[in-house]
FITINU-141699 format. One record per residue: x, y, z of N, C-alpha, C, O in turn; residue in three letters. Coordinates in steps of 0.02 Angstrom, whole numbers, padded with zeros to 5 digits, always signed. Layout:
FITINU-141699
XYZXYZXYZXYZALA...
END
This chain:
FITINU-141699
+05760+06764+07421+05743+06774+07351+05730+06848+07339+05688+06878+07373MET+05766+06876+07293+05761+06947+07279+05707+06961+07227+05696+06921+07181ALA+05674+07017+07235+05625+07038+07185+05661+07071+07127+05720+07088+07132THR+05626+07080+07072+05654+07112+07014+05675+07183+07030+05727+07207+07006THR+05635+07217+07069+05651+07286+07088+05717+07289+07127+05758+07332+07114LYS+05726+07243+07173+05788+07241+07211+05847+07224+07167+05902+07252+07177GLU+05837+07180+07118+05892+07162+07073+05913+07221+07029+05972+07229+07014LEU+05865+07261+07009+05881+07318+06966+05924+07370+07002+05958+07409+06970ARG+05921+07370+07068+05960+07418+07107+06033+07396+07116+06075+07435+07138GLU+06048+07333+07100+06116+07307+07108+06160+07329+07051+06137+07345+06996LEU+06225+07330+07065+06274+07347+07013+06284+07286+06968+06268+07230+06988THR+06311+07296+06908+06323+07239+06864+06370+07187+06895+06361+07127+06885PRO+06419+07210+06933+06465+07163+06967+06428+07121+07019+06440+07061+07024GLU+06383+07152+07056+06344+07116+07106+06298+07065+07071+06289+07009+07096ASP+06270+07084+07015+06227+07038+06977+06267+06978+06951+06243+06921+06954LEU+06328+06991+06926+06370+06935+06903+06386+06888+06960+06384+06827+06951ARG+06403+06916+07017+06420+06875+07075+06359+06834+07097+06365+06775+07113ARG+06301+06866+07098+06239+06831+07118+06223+06775+07068+06202+06720+07089ARG+06232+06788+07004+06218+06738+06953+06265+06678+06962+06243+06621+06956ALA+06328+06691+06976+06376+06636+06986+06357+06595+07047+06360+06533+07044GLN+06338+06627+07101+06317+06591+07161+06256+06547+07146+06253+06489+07167GLU+06208+06575+07110+06148+06537+07094+06163+06478+07047+06134+06424+07054LEU+06209+06488+06999+06228+06433+06955+06257+06375+06996+06241+06317+06984ARG+06301+06392+07043+06331+06340+07085+06278+06305+07127+06279+06244+07134GLU+06232+06343+07155+06179+06315+07197+06134+06269+07156+06116+06215+07178THR+06115+06292+07096+06073+06251+07052+06109+06186+07034+06078+06133+07033VAL+06173+06191+07020+06212+06131+07004+06212+06082+07062+06200+06022+07054PHE+06227+06107+07122+06229+06064+07181+06160+06033+07195+06156+05975+07214HIS+06108+06072+07187+06041+06045+07197+06025+05990+07146+05992+05941+07163ASN+06047+06001+07085+06035+05950+07033+06070+05885+07051+06042+05831+07042ARG+06132+05890+07077+06168+05831+07098+06133+05797+07157+06129+05735+07161MET+06109+05837+07204+06072+05809+07261+06010+05771+07238+05994+05718+07263LYS+05975+05799+07189+05915+05766+07163+05934+05700+07130+05899+05650+07139ARG+05989+05699+07092+06010+05638+07058+06028+05583+07108+06016+05524+07096ARG+06056+05604+07165+06076+05556+07216+06021+05542+07266+06031+05505+07314LEU+05963+05571+07255+05905+05563+07299+05918+05588+07369+05891+05561+07418ALA+05960+05640+07376+05973+05670+07441+05926+05728+07455+05916+05747+07512LEU+05896+05755+07403+05851+05812+07409+05779+05788+07397+05765+05755+07348GLU+05736+05805+07444+05666+05784+07437+05620+05843+07420+05564+05833+07398THR+05644+05904+07432+05603+05963+07418+05623+05992+07350+05670+06031+07345ASP+05587+05971+07298+05605+05991+07230+05585+06063+07214+05609+06091+07165PHE+05542+06092+07254+05520+06161+07241+05577+06211+07250+05578+06263+07218SER+05625+06194+07293+05682+06239+07305+05722+06246+07241+05742+06301+07222VAL+05733+06191+07207+05771+06192+07144+05736+06235+07091+05768+06275+07057HIS+05672+06227+07086+05633+06266+07038+05637+06341+07053+05645+06381+07008LYS+05630+06359+07116+05633+06429+07136+05701+06459+07122+05706+06516+07100LYS+05754+06421+07134+05821+06447+07121+05834+06455+07047+05868+06502+07026GLN+05808+06410+07006+05815+06418+06934+05779+06480+06909+05804+06516+06865LYS+05720+06493+06938+05683+06554+06918+05721+06617+06939+05723+06666+06902LYS+05750+06615+06999+05787+06673+07021+05849+06685+06978+05865+06742+06962GLU+05882+06631+06958+05939+06638+06913+05917+06669+06847+05951+06714+06821LEU+05861+06647+06820+05835+06676+06758+05819+06750+06767+05833+06790+06723ALA+05792+06767+06824+05775+06837+06839+05839+06880+06841+05840+06935+06814ARG+05891+06854+06874+05955+06890+06878+05985+06900+06809+06008+06954+06792VAL+05985+06847+06769+06013+06852+06702+05974+06900+06658+06003+06935+06617LEU+05909+06902+06666+05867+06949+06628+05885+07021+06646+05892+07063+06602THR+05891+07035+06710+05908+07103+06731+05978+07121+06706+05990+07178+06685VAL+06025+07073+06709+06093+07086+06684+06091+07105+06610+06123+07153+06589MET+06052+07067+06571+06047+07081+06499+06014+07149+06486+06034+07184+06440ASN+05964+07166+06525+05931+07231+06517+05980+07288+06531+05982+07337+06495GLN+06020+07280+06584+06069+07332+06600+06122+07337+06546+06143+07393+06528LYS+06144+07281+06519+06193+07281+06465+06165+07316+06404+06200+07354+06371LEU+06103+07302+06388+06070+07333+06331+06065+07409+06340+06078+07447+06294LYS+06046+07431+06400+06042+07502+06415+06109+07536+06408+06114+07591+06381GLU+06162+07503+06431+06229+07530+06426+06250+07539+06353+06279+07589+06335THR+06234+07489+06312+06251+07494+06241+06213+07549+06206+06240+07583+06163LYS+06149+07557+06225+06108+07610+06194+06135+07678+06213+06136+07723+06171GLU+06157+07687+06274+06184+07751+06296+06249+07765+06259+06262+07822+06240ILE+06290+07714+06250+06354+07723+06216+06345+07739+06142+06385+07776+06113ALA+06294+07711+06111+06282+07721+06040+06244+07785+06024+06247+07810+05968ASN+06209+07810+06071+06167+07866+06051+06162+07918+06100+06128+07968+06089GLY
END
């Protein structure tokens, strides 16, 4: 699990790749929960939080890029 500081050091492409990996993992975990194959529900919650963190940093970088381009 990466910290926000570590995520800010990544390139936008790395962030997109990480977000896609986390989306797939969250999806698979959700399916495991539905089929009662997963008993540790805290893993799913942590991965969802990390995905949200990655998406937040991506949006912040996008906003910074737009501000630089406009002004």
